[in-house]
N, C-alpha and C positions, 0 to 999 in steps of 0.2 A: 450480395449484401448481403439479406438477411439470413440466410442463412447459413453463416459466415459466425454470425453477430453470435445465434440460439447458437451455439456451444463455446461457446470466446469464454465465460466463464468457469462449465465445468469444465473447459480445458487445466485456464489458471489453475483450478482448485484442487487440481490431478495432477503437475507439476512440484510434491514433492523432495524429489531432483536432491541429494548426496548426504540424507539420512538414515543414517544408519538403526534399522529396529537389527533390539535381544532379547533373550529372554532367561532365564535360568540351565542354561547349560550350556552356551555361549559369553558371554558376563564375562567375563576373567578375559578369558583371553579378545576378546574385542579392545577395551576397554582399559587392561592391566597392558593388552600384548603384542601396540603399535611400541615399537621408544621413543623415546625424544614426541610426542603426540601427546596434547590434553584430551580431557572426553567430558563433552554438554552432558551433561546425561538430566531427561528428563521420564519420571517415573504420571504416569499416568494412569486414570478410570474409565477405558466408552463408557460410563456413563453419565459422569463425573460435566456438570455444566462450566467448573470455569474452568476444566481442558479442557473444551472447548472453545469458550472466547480465549482461549493460555492459544491454540494454534493456528491462527492466522498470524500470531506473534510470532511467535515460535517456528514454523517452516523453513521461512528467509534465510534463516542462521540460517541454513544446510548449504544454500550458497553463496552466502556470503565466505562461508570460512570454507568451501574445495580447495583441496592443494593448497591447505597451510596446516601449522603445528598439531589444529585442536577440529579436531572431527564431536558434529551431534549426533546424537547416540539417543531413544528413546525406548522406554520397556513397562510392554502391559503389567502396569506392580497392581494392579487389581490379578491378576492370569499367574505371577508369578509368584509363587508362597517366596522361596525359596530366598530370594532377594530381599521380600518384600521384610520379610522377618530379619536380615542381618541389615536392611538398615531402618530395621523399625519406623517401616512407614504411615505413620499414622491417620495418612491427609491423604489426596493429591487435588490438587498438583504438587512435584513435587521434587525441583530442579539445583543439582547436585552440580559439581566440581572432583574433578577429578584429575593426580599427575597418573600414568606409564605407569610409574614403582608404587603404586598403587596409597598413597597415599588422600585417604581426602580432605583436597583440601575448602569445604565447607560448601556449608547452604543460600540457593540467589533467591531471594528472601526481597525484592526491589522493586520494584513497580516493572508488572510484564508487558512489557513493551518488545518490541524489536529493538529501539535507542537506547531504551536505556540496558537491556542485556549484552548490545555490542557494547556498552560502554563500559558493565562493571568486567562483560571475561577479555577487551583487551588491555585494562587498567591487572587486570590480576593476570596474567599469563605474557602479559605482551604483544603477542599476538594479534597480528597489523589484519583486518576482516581485507576481500578484495573485491570494494566497491565495483559493475558493471559501472557503463557511463549512464549516463541522466537521461530521460530522453523528452522528460520533459523542460520547459526552455524557466531558467529563470526570472522573470518582467518586472521594470521598475520606468518608473517616468523618462528616462535618460533613452531607454532600448524599446520601449514597447511601439514609435511607427512602424520599426524597422523591424523588429519577433513578428506583430499580430495586425498595425491594419495597411501594410503594406501587400501586405500577403490574403486581399481579397476571393486570388480565386481559388482557395482552401476555404477548408472549414478548422475555423478556430477555434478553440476552449482554450479561456480564460479559466483560472481558479482564484480564488480568495478565499483561504487562514496562514488560523500561523502553526508552530510545533505543538503552544500544547492538546488542540482537538482529535480530540480520537480522532488513529487510526491514519491523522496529518503529522505524524512524531518523528518519522523516519523519511527524510526528499527518495531516501534509495529501494527504500519501497513501502510503498501507501502503497494505497491501492490505486489510486492516482499512476502515481510511477507505471505499475502496473498495465495499468491498461495503457497508459501511452510509448511503454516499451512494446503492446501484442499491435497497437495498431501499425507501428512502422514495424513490426519483425509478419505478420503478417497478414490484416489487412492493403496496408501499403499502397494506399486512398489520396495519402502528404498531408493528414491532418495535423496539427497541429496542438503541443498542449502545450500552455502557462500558467505560470503558479507566481501570484504574489504574497509574499509573507508579508503580511500582515502587522509582526509583531517587530518590524525594523520601522523607522522613526521617517527616513527619506519616503517610505511607498505612501506617509498620511498624503498629498498629495494625489495621489492615482485613487486612496480609498472615497476621497471627498468628493473624485471628479465625479466615479464611480458609484459615490450616494448608496455606496453597501450598509451597514449595519448588521448585519447576520453573519453568522461563518460557519464553516467553505460558503458561498455564494460564486455561482457559476452563474456566465456567460459565455451565447455559442458567438461567432459570427458566422454566417450561411457561407459555402463557398458559390462561386458570383456576386458575390450580394454589392452596390452601387452605393457609391458618398458613406462604406459604413452605414447602410443603414439596415432597417429588418432586422434587426441585432435582435438576438433573447437571455434572455436572464431564466434562471433558479436559486431562488435562498433560502426553501426547507427543502425536508430528506432528501438534500441529495445525497447520493451515493453511487455507487458501478452500473448502477441501473440504467436508476436514470439518470445520469449522465447518458451513456449510448440510446437513452430514448430523444435525449435532444437534441445527438446526434440525429437521428434519425427523422427531425419530423415530425414524433407523435407524443401527447398534452403528457405532460409533468406535471405539470400546475405555473409553466414557463405565462414570461413574463416579456414583450414585447417593450423598445422602447430602442432612439436614436440617436446615435451620438449629432452631435454639433455642436456648435464651434466654443461656445459660453457654460458648456451642462452636456446632459441627458432632462431629452422632453419622451417621458414616458406616455402610450399607450394600452390599452389594454390589448390581450391579444385575443382575436375575435376566429381566427380562422382555422388555427390547428387541426388539424384528420384526429377524428376521434377513429383508430385503432390500437390494437397488444402485439406486444410482441412475445414471442414465448421463447424466455430465458431459464434458461435449465443454470439458473442462480445459485455459490454458496461466496459467501464473505471471502474478501478477498486478503 
C-alpha cells in the first residue's frame, strides 16, 4: 500500500496529457493550421515563479478540451525569440486566444484558476469542456447517512470547503477530485471521498453539527469503525499529502472525536503512529 501511495503525486503530476508544445518553427502550422479550431496559448518562462504557480491550474485544460474545437498550447517564450518579438511579450506568463484564421482574439487577464479560464474560453469560443464523471460525492444533510455513515466497511474522507478557497474553485479539477480519481482508478480500495460545499445555505446544519470553523477541514472515518466512533479531524495545513497521511493513520496533526446523537464529543488523539511517508510530491 505504501509503495503505491509513494508514487501517487508524481504520477498525477506527470499527467500533462493533451497539451501541445510548439516553438518558433511550428507555431503557425499548429495554431493556424487546424481548420475550425481555436488555440489557447500559454507563453511561459521556465524560471518564472508566476508560471510555476499557474502550471497546475493550466494543465487540466488539456484534458477538459481534448477532442473539441479548442486546443491547449504551450510556448517557451524565453527560448523562442521570434515569437517573443512577434507578439511583443514583455512578461510571463502571457495567455492568448487565437482563431485558426490567424486572429488574435485577445489576452486572458482574469484570475489564473482552471475554473475561471474555462469560463472565459467557453464564453469567448462557445466550446464546451468535456468534464469526466466526478469521483467526489456531494454531501448534504439529506444524504450524509447514505453516503457516509452507513459505509462503516470503507475508509471515508469528508471535506468541508468552498469554491473561493485556492485549489477548490473547480470541483472537476481540484486536487481533491484528482486524488479521489486516483484512489478510484489505481488504488481501488473502496475509499469514499465526500465534499460539503459550505457556500450553500442548506449545509449550515452540517457545518454546525461538525463544529467546522476553518476551511478546508477534512474528516476521516476509518474502515471497520463501529458506530461511527474513532473519527479524525484535520483543520490545518490541509493538502493532498496530508490527506494521504490521514488515510494511512500517520500523524498529520489530526484530532479524534466521536459522533454522538446530540453533537460531537472531542478528545485529543494520543495513539497516532509516529511515522513518515516518502512521497514524491508536486502540486496537484
